[in-house]
N, C-alpha and C positions, 0 to 999 in steps of 0.2 A: 561364692555361691552360698546362699543362706538356706538352711533347712529347718523345718519345724516338724517334729515327730510327735504324734499323739497315739497312745495305745488305748484301744477300745476293747470292751469286754466281749462283744460279739459282732457279728456281721451287720445286724440291724443298727447298732449304734454307729458303726463306721459309715454306713450308707447315709444315715441321718446327718452326720457331720459333713459328708461330701455334699449333700444337697444344701445344707446351710451355707457352706462356702461358695457354692454356685450362686445362691440367692444374694450373697454379699458381693457379687460381681467380680469374684476372683476368677481369672482365666482357668478353664479346665485343663489347659496344657500344663499348669503348675500344680495340679492336684493329682495325687496318686494313692490308690489303696493297695497295700501290700498284704498278701496273705493267700491262703488256700482259695483257689477259684479266681484270684486276681493276679496282679503282677508278682513276679518273684523278686526277692531282694537283690539277687545277682544281676538282674536286668537293669538296675539303676546305674547311672553314670557317676558313681563315687570315684574320687581320685585316689590312686594308690599312694600311700604315704612314702614308699621308697621312690616312686617316680617324682613326687614333689621334692624330695631331698636331692635327687639327681639334678633336677632343674635348678634348684638353689645353688648347688655346687658349681654348675656350669656358669651361672650368672656371676657368682663371686669370683671364679677364676678369670672370667672375661674382664673384670674390673681390677682385681688385686694383682694379678701377675704383671700386666704392663706397668702399673704404678709402682710395683716393687722393683722392677728393673730400673725405672727412671729414678726412684728414690735411692736405690743402691748405687747407681752410677753417679749420683750427685755428691756422694760422700768423698 
């Protein structure tokens, strides 16, 4: 998933950027304003880095353990 973050000086600039993105035919489901009176940062679906690491460990174990046994048995 790709993210673009822009920091605006005030609410007026943020809303102007939102309108400009709407006019550029970017789907509004992909645009979010974060801040007081808008969405909270905790409400966004960012991946937890420790969860990503657990997924990678499981994937590597699923591939490396069987090949390690096969490779070790072949010696």
